TORBAVEX-967685 format. One record per residue (C-alpha): residue number from 1; z negated, x negated, y negated; residue in one letter. Coordinates in Angstrom, 1 decimal, always signed. Example, Ala and Ser with C-alpha at 12.3 -4.5 7.8 and 13.67 -1.06 7.14 Angstrom:
<nodes>
pos 1 | pz -7.8 | px -12.3 | py +4.5 | code a
pos 2 | pz -7.1 | px -13.7 | py +1.1 | code s
</nodes>
This chain:
<nodes>
pos 1 | pz -107.1 | px -103.5 | py -76.6 | code x
pos 2 | pz -108.8 | px -105.7 | py -79.2 | code x
pos 3 | pz -112.5 | px -106.1 | py -79.7 | code x
pos 4 | pz -113.4 | px -106.7 | py -83.3 | code x
pos 5 | pz -116.8 | px -108.0 | py -84.5 | code x
pos 6 | pz -118.1 | px -107.3 | py -88.0 | code x
pos 7 | pz -120.9 | px -108.6 | py -90.2 | code x
pos 8 | pz -122.1 | px -105.8 | py -92.5 | code x
pos 9 | pz -124.3 | px -105.8 | py -95.5 | code x
pos 10 | pz -125.6 | px -102.6 | py -97.0 | code x
pos 11 | pz -128.0 | px -101.0 | py -99.4 | code x
pos 12 | pz -129.5 | px -98.2 | py -97.3 | code x
pos 13 | pz -131.1 | px -96.3 | py -100.2 | code x
pos 14 | pz -128.9 | px -93.3 | py -100.2 | code x
pos 15 | pz -128.1 | px -93.1 | py -96.5 | code x
pos 16 | pz -129.8 | px -91.4 | py -93.5 | code x
pos 17 | pz -129.7 | px -94.6 | py -91.6 | code x
pos 18 | pz -127.2 | px -96.4 | py -89.5 | code x
pos 19 | pz -126.5 | px -93.9 | py -86.7 | code x
pos 20 | pz -123.8 | px -91.3 | py -87.2 | code x
pos 21 | pz -125.2 | px -87.7 | py -87.5 | code x
pos 22 | pz -123.1 | px -84.6 | py -86.8 | code x
pos 23 | pz -124.3 | px -82.6 | py -89.8 | code x
pos 24 | pz -123.8 | px -85.3 | py -92.6 | code x
pos 25 | pz -121.5 | px -88.1 | py -93.6 | code x
pos 26 | pz -124.4 | px -90.0 | py -95.2 | code x
pos 27 | pz -124.7 | px -92.7 | py -92.6 | code x
pos 28 | pz -123.6 | px -96.3 | py -92.5 | code x
pos 29 | pz -121.8 | px -95.9 | py -89.1 | code x
pos 30 | pz -120.1 | px -92.7 | py -90.2 | code x
pos 31 | pz -118.8 | px -94.2 | py -93.5 | code x
pos 32 | pz -117.3 | px -97.3 | py -91.7 | code x
pos 33 | pz -115.8 | px -95.3 | py -88.8 | code x
pos 34 | pz -114.2 | px -93.0 | py -91.4 | code x
pos 35 | pz -112.4 | px -95.9 | py -93.1 | code x
pos 36 | pz -111.4 | px -97.5 | py -89.7 | code x
pos 37 | pz -109.9 | px -94.2 | py -88.6 | code x
pos 38 | pz -107.9 | px -94.0 | py -91.9 | code x
pos 39 | pz -106.6 | px -97.6 | py -91.3 | code x
pos 40 | pz -105.9 | px -97.3 | py -87.5 | code x
pos 41 | pz -105.2 | px -93.6 | py -87.1 | code x
pos 42 | pz -107.5 | px -93.8 | py -84.1 | code x
pos 43 | pz -110.9 | px -92.3 | py -83.4 | code x
pos 44 | pz -113.1 | px -95.4 | py -83.7 | code x
pos 45 | pz -116.6 | px -95.8 | py -82.5 | code x
pos 46 | pz -118.5 | px -98.8 | py -83.7 | code x
pos 47 | pz -121.6 | px -100.2 | py -82.0 | code x
pos 48 | pz -124.3 | px -101.7 | py -84.2 | code x
pos 49 | pz -126.9 | px -104.3 | py -83.1 | code x
pos 50 | pz -129.7 | px -102.3 | py -84.8 | code x
pos 51 | pz -130.0 | px -98.6 | py -85.6 | code x
pos 52 | pz -131.7 | px -99.1 | py -88.9 | code x
pos 53 | pz -133.6 | px -96.1 | py -90.2 | code x
pos 54 | pz -133.0 | px -94.1 | py -93.4 | code x
pos 55 | pz -133.6 | px -96.2 | py -96.5 | code x
pos 56 | pz -133.5 | px -99.5 | py -94.6 | code x
pos 57 | pz -131.1 | px -102.3 | py -95.8 | code x
pos 58 | pz -129.2 | px -105.0 | py -94.0 | code x
pos 59 | pz -128.0 | px -108.5 | py -94.9 | code x
pos 60 | pz -126.5 | px -109.3 | py -91.5 | code x
pos 61 | pz -126.0 | px -106.2 | py -89.4 | code x
pos 62 | pz -123.6 | px -107.0 | py -86.5 | code x
pos 63 | pz -121.3 | px -104.4 | py -85.1 | code x
pos 64 | pz -118.1 | px -104.2 | py -82.9 | code x
pos 65 | pz -115.4 | px -101.8 | py -82.2 | code x
pos 66 | pz -112.3 | px -101.6 | py -79.9 | code x
pos 67 | pz -108.8 | px -100.8 | py -81.3 | code x
pos 68 | pz -105.1 | px -101.0 | py -80.5 | code x
pos 69 | pz -104.4 | px -101.7 | py -84.1 | code x
pos 70 | pz -102.2 | px -104.8 | py -84.4 | code x
pos 71 | pz -102.8 | px -105.4 | py -88.1 | code x
pos 72 | pz -104.1 | px -108.9 | py -89.1 | code x
pos 73 | pz -107.8 | px -109.4 | py -89.4 | code x
pos 74 | pz -107.6 | px -110.3 | py -93.1 | code x
pos 75 | pz -105.6 | px -107.1 | py -93.8 | code x
pos 76 | pz -108.3 | px -105.1 | py -91.9 | code x
pos 77 | pz -111.1 | px -106.8 | py -93.8 | code x
pos 78 | pz -109.5 | px -106.2 | py -97.2 | code x
pos 79 | pz -108.7 | px -102.5 | py -96.3 | code x
pos 80 | pz -112.3 | px -101.7 | py -95.3 | code x
pos 81 | pz -113.8 | px -103.3 | py -98.4 | code x
pos 82 | pz -111.3 | px -101.5 | py -100.6 | code x
pos 83 | pz -112.2 | px -98.1 | py -99.3 | code x
pos 84 | pz -115.8 | px -98.3 | py -98.3 | code x
pos 85 | pz -118.5 | px -97.3 | py -100.8 | code x
pos 86 | pz -119.7 | px -100.1 | py -103.1 | code x
pos 87 | pz -123.1 | px -100.3 | py -101.4 | code x
pos 88 | pz -121.5 | px -101.2 | py -98.0 | code x
pos 89 | pz -119.7 | px -104.5 | py -97.6 | code x
pos 90 | pz -118.1 | px -106.0 | py -94.5 | code x
pos 91 | pz -118.6 | px -109.7 | py -95.2 | code x
pos 92 | pz -116.9 | px -111.0 | py -92.0 | code x
pos 93 | pz -114.5 | px -109.7 | py -89.4 | code x
pos 94 | pz -113.1 | px -111.5 | py -86.3 | code x
pos 95 | pz -111.6 | px -110.8 | py -82.9 | code x
pos 96 | pz -113.9 | px -111.6 | py -80.0 | code x
pos 97 | pz -113.9 | px -111.5 | py -76.2 | code x
pos 98 | pz -113.5 | px -108.1 | py -74.6 | code x
pos 99 | pz -117.0 | px -108.1 | py -73.1 | code x
pos 100 | pz -118.8 | px -108.8 | py -76.4 | code x
pos 101 | pz -121.3 | px -106.0 | py -77.2 | code x
pos 102 | pz -123.2 | px -106.2 | py -80.4 | code x
pos 103 | pz -126.3 | px -104.5 | py -79.1 | code x
pos 104 | pz -126.6 | px -105.6 | py -75.5 | code x
pos 105 | pz -125.7 | px -109.2 | py -76.2 | code x
pos 106 | pz -128.2 | px -109.7 | py -78.9 | code x
pos 107 | pz -130.9 | px -112.3 | py -78.0 | code x
pos 108 | pz -133.2 | px -111.9 | py -81.0 | code x
pos 109 | pz -133.5 | px -110.3 | py -84.4 | code x
pos 110 | pz -135.2 | px -111.1 | py -87.7 | code x
pos 111 | pz -136.5 | px -108.4 | py -90.1 | code x
pos 112 | pz -137.7 | px -109.1 | py -93.6 | code x
pos 113 | pz -140.2 | px -106.9 | py -95.4 | code x
pos 114 | pz -140.8 | px -107.4 | py -99.1 | code x
pos 115 | pz -144.0 | px -106.4 | py -100.9 | code x
pos 116 | pz -144.4 | px -106.6 | py -104.7 | code x
pos 117 | pz -148.0 | px -107.5 | py -105.1 | code x
pos 118 | pz -148.3 | px -107.3 | py -108.9 | code x
pos 119 | pz -150.5 | px -105.1 | py -111.1 | code x
pos 120 | pz -147.4 | px -103.1 | py -112.2 | code x
pos 121 | pz -144.2 | px -102.3 | py -110.3 | code x
pos 122 | pz -141.1 | px -104.3 | py -111.0 | code x
pos 123 | pz -138.2 | px -102.3 | py -112.3 | code x
pos 124 | pz -135.6 | px -104.7 | py -110.8 | code x
pos 125 | pz -137.1 | px -105.0 | py -107.2 | code x
pos 126 | pz -138.4 | px -101.5 | py -106.9 | code x
pos 127 | pz -135.6 | px -100.3 | py -104.6 | code x
pos 128 | pz -136.1 | px -103.3 | py -102.3 | code x
pos 129 | pz -139.9 | px -103.9 | py -102.2 | code x
pos 130 | pz -143.0 | px -101.9 | py -101.6 | code x
pos 131 | pz -145.5 | px -102.0 | py -104.5 | code x
pos 132 | pz -149.1 | px -102.9 | py -103.7 | code x
pos 133 | pz -151.1 | px -103.3 | py -107.0 | code x
pos 134 | pz -154.3 | px -104.7 | py -105.4 | code x
pos 135 | pz -154.2 | px -108.4 | py -104.7 | code x
pos 136 | pz -153.9 | px -109.1 | py -101.0 | code x
pos 137 | pz -155.5 | px -112.0 | py -99.1 | code x
pos 138 | pz -152.4 | px -113.8 | py -97.8 | code x
pos 139 | pz -154.5 | px -116.2 | py -95.6 | code x
pos 140 | pz -156.1 | px -113.3 | py -93.7 | code x
pos 141 | pz -152.7 | px -111.7 | py -93.3 | code x
pos 142 | pz -151.3 | px -114.9 | py -91.8 | code x
pos 143 | pz -154.2 | px -115.1 | py -89.3 | code x
pos 144 | pz -153.6 | px -111.5 | py -88.3 | code x
pos 145 | pz -149.9 | px -112.2 | py -87.9 | code x
pos 146 | pz -150.5 | px -115.1 | py -85.6 | code x
pos 147 | pz -152.6 | px -112.8 | py -83.4 | code x
pos 148 | pz -149.6 | px -110.5 | py -83.0 | code x
pos 149 | pz -147.3 | px -113.3 | py -81.9 | code x
pos 150 | pz -146.4 | px -113.4 | py -78.2 | code x
pos 151 | pz -145.5 | px -110.9 | py -75.5 | code x
pos 152 | pz -147.7 | px -107.8 | py -75.7 | code x
pos 153 | pz -147.6 | px -104.1 | py -75.1 | code x
pos 154 | pz -147.0 | px -102.8 | py -78.7 | code x
pos 155 | pz -147.8 | px -99.1 | py -78.0 | code x
pos 156 | pz -150.3 | px -99.2 | py -80.9 | code x
pos 157 | pz -147.4 | px -100.3 | py -83.2 | code x
pos 158 | pz -144.8 | px -97.7 | py -82.5 | code x
pos 159 | pz -144.1 | px -94.0 | py -83.0 | code x
pos 160 | pz -141.9 | px -94.0 | py -79.9 | code x
pos 161 | pz -143.2 | px -91.1 | py -77.8 | code x
pos 162 | pz -141.4 | px -91.8 | py -74.5 | code x
pos 163 | pz -143.8 | px -92.8 | py -71.7 | code x
pos 164 | pz -140.9 | px -94.0 | py -69.5 | code x
pos 165 | pz -139.7 | px -96.8 | py -71.7 | code x
pos 166 | pz -141.6 | px -100.1 | py -71.7 | code x
pos 167 | pz -143.5 | px -100.9 | py -74.9 | code x
pos 168 | pz -143.7 | px -104.6 | py -74.1 | code x
pos 169 | pz -142.0 | px -106.8 | py -76.6 | code x
pos 170 | pz -142.0 | px -110.5 | py -77.4 | code x
pos 171 | pz -142.6 | px -111.6 | py -81.0 | code x
pos 172 | pz -141.7 | px -115.2 | py -81.6 | code x
pos 173 | pz -143.1 | px -115.6 | py -85.1 | code x
pos 174 | pz -144.4 | px -113.8 | py -88.2 | code x
pos 175 | pz -144.1 | px -115.8 | py -91.3 | code x
pos 176 | pz -145.7 | px -114.7 | py -94.6 | code x
pos 177 | pz -144.7 | px -116.3 | py -97.9 | code x
pos 178 | pz -145.7 | px -115.5 | py -101.4 | code x
pos 179 | pz -143.8 | px -116.6 | py -104.5 | code x
pos 180 | pz -145.2 | px -115.2 | py -107.7 | code x
pos 181 | pz -145.9 | px -111.5 | py -107.1 | code x
pos 182 | pz -143.4 | px -111.2 | py -104.3 | code x
pos 183 | pz -144.7 | px -111.3 | py -100.7 | code x
pos 184 | pz -142.1 | px -111.7 | py -97.9 | code x
pos 185 | pz -143.0 | px -111.1 | py -94.3 | code x
pos 186 | pz -140.4 | px -112.4 | py -91.8 | code x
pos 187 | pz -140.6 | px -110.9 | py -88.3 | code x
pos 188 | pz -138.7 | px -112.8 | py -85.5 | code x
pos 189 | pz -138.6 | px -111.3 | py -82.0 | code x
pos 190 | pz -136.6 | px -110.6 | py -79.0 | code x
pos 191 | pz -136.6 | px -106.9 | py -79.8 | code x
pos 192 | pz -138.6 | px -104.3 | py -81.7 | code x
pos 193 | pz -139.7 | px -100.8 | py -81.0 | code x
pos 194 | pz -139.1 | px -97.7 | py -83.2 | code x
pos 195 | pz -141.0 | px -98.3 | py -86.5 | code x
pos 196 | pz -142.7 | px -101.4 | py -85.0 | code x
pos 197 | pz -142.0 | px -103.7 | py -87.9 | code x
pos 198 | pz -143.1 | px -101.1 | py -90.5 | code x
pos 199 | pz -146.3 | px -100.4 | py -88.7 | code x
pos 200 | pz -147.1 | px -104.1 | py -88.2 | code x
pos 201 | pz -146.5 | px -104.5 | py -91.9 | code x
pos 202 | pz -148.8 | px -101.7 | py -92.8 | code x
pos 203 | pz -151.5 | px -103.2 | py -90.6 | code x
pos 204 | pz -151.1 | px -106.6 | py -92.2 | code x
pos 205 | pz -151.4 | px -105.0 | py -95.6 | code x
pos 206 | pz -154.7 | px -103.4 | py -94.5 | code x
pos 207 | pz -155.8 | px -106.9 | py -93.4 | code x
pos 208 | pz -154.8 | px -108.3 | py -96.8 | code x
pos 209 | pz -156.8 | px -105.6 | py -98.5 | code x
pos 210 | pz -159.7 | px -106.5 | py -96.2 | code x
pos 211 | pz -159.8 | px -103.1 | py -94.6 | code x
pos 212 | pz -159.1 | px -104.5 | py -91.1 | code x
pos 213 | pz -160.2 | px -107.9 | py -89.8 | code x
pos 214 | pz -157.6 | px -110.4 | py -88.6 | code x
pos 215 | pz -159.3 | px -110.7 | py -85.2 | code x
pos 216 | pz -159.1 | px -107.0 | py -84.7 | code x
pos 217 | pz -155.4 | px -107.4 | py -83.7 | code x
pos 218 | pz -156.4 | px -108.1 | py -80.0 | code x
pos 219 | pz -158.4 | px -104.8 | py -79.8 | code x
pos 220 | pz -155.6 | px -102.8 | py -81.5 | code x
pos 221 | pz -153.1 | px -104.1 | py -79.0 | code x
pos 222 | pz -155.4 | px -103.5 | py -76.0 | code x
pos 223 | pz -156.2 | px -100.0 | py -77.2 | code x
pos 224 | pz -152.6 | px -98.9 | py -76.9 | code x
pos 225 | pz -153.3 | px -96.1 | py -79.4 | code x
pos 226 | pz -151.1 | px -95.6 | py -82.6 | code x
pos 227 | pz -154.2 | px -94.4 | py -84.6 | code x
pos 228 | pz -155.8 | px -97.8 | py -84.3 | code x
pos 229 | pz -153.1 | px -99.6 | py -86.3 | code x
pos 230 | pz -152.3 | px -99.4 | py -90.0 | code x
pos 231 | pz -149.9 | px -97.0 | py -91.7 | code x
pos 232 | pz -146.1 | px -96.9 | py -91.4 | code x
pos 233 | pz -144.9 | px -98.5 | py -94.7 | code x
pos 234 | pz -141.9 | px -97.0 | py -96.6 | code x
pos 235 | pz -138.4 | px -98.1 | py -95.4 | code x
pos 236 | pz -137.1 | px -99.4 | py -98.7 | code x
pos 237 | pz -138.8 | px -102.8 | py -98.4 | code x
pos 238 | pz -137.3 | px -103.5 | py -95.0 | code x
pos 239 | pz -134.1 | px -105.5 | py -94.4 | code x
pos 240 | pz -132.3 | px -106.4 | py -91.2 | code x
pos 241 | pz -132.0 | px -110.1 | py -91.9 | code x
pos 242 | pz -130.3 | px -111.7 | py -88.9 | code x
pos 243 | pz -129.2 | px -111.0 | py -85.3 | code x
pos 244 | pz -129.0 | px -113.9 | py -82.9 | code x
pos 245 | pz -126.6 | px -114.2 | py -79.9 | code x
</nodes>
């Protein structure tokens, strides 16, 4: 049995997220598994490093699957990219050790959120960035981001309802860069809760618009109450940027 690792890029605009759903074929996992089954004549289940939500994109999603197929890797790579939709690309494929698991072996992840901070929306970046027309104070946003770095209970920054699962996560860095009207926020952490990146982004935007003070982050974290943080921003500005092993 071979264990195959893939690097996948996709535009998530027209999909219901990564995870396969029983009532639709509009998922990234479902599309790739369908092509792999066509190629191997096996029921293939792929495991992704991140279960990205509906509308979220990926530059470097990592996934793996097991197969008895003996075809060369280059043949498999070409076959997949020939039959996958044009908005899904497998950029790399290689055979790895049997024990490799794309989700459990991941050490850290980077997510990028893009904000178009111009007076008018941009027709070319509209699918991949969230438009905020009011000018944001980037320095205040950086201060707030620094206050979120570290190991904390991020209950205030998730919509995860389970009380059994730990909400403690470690964020290594939050870097905010502005070039022209494009603001890019890079979140780098050991792991992230459901909607955590989008809620942190919404909170940082509120700081940038001077609705929340940067030093309020400590109180929001301590409060462990979702209502204390900012809104959940739309998914289309979010990209799974990198998975580290």
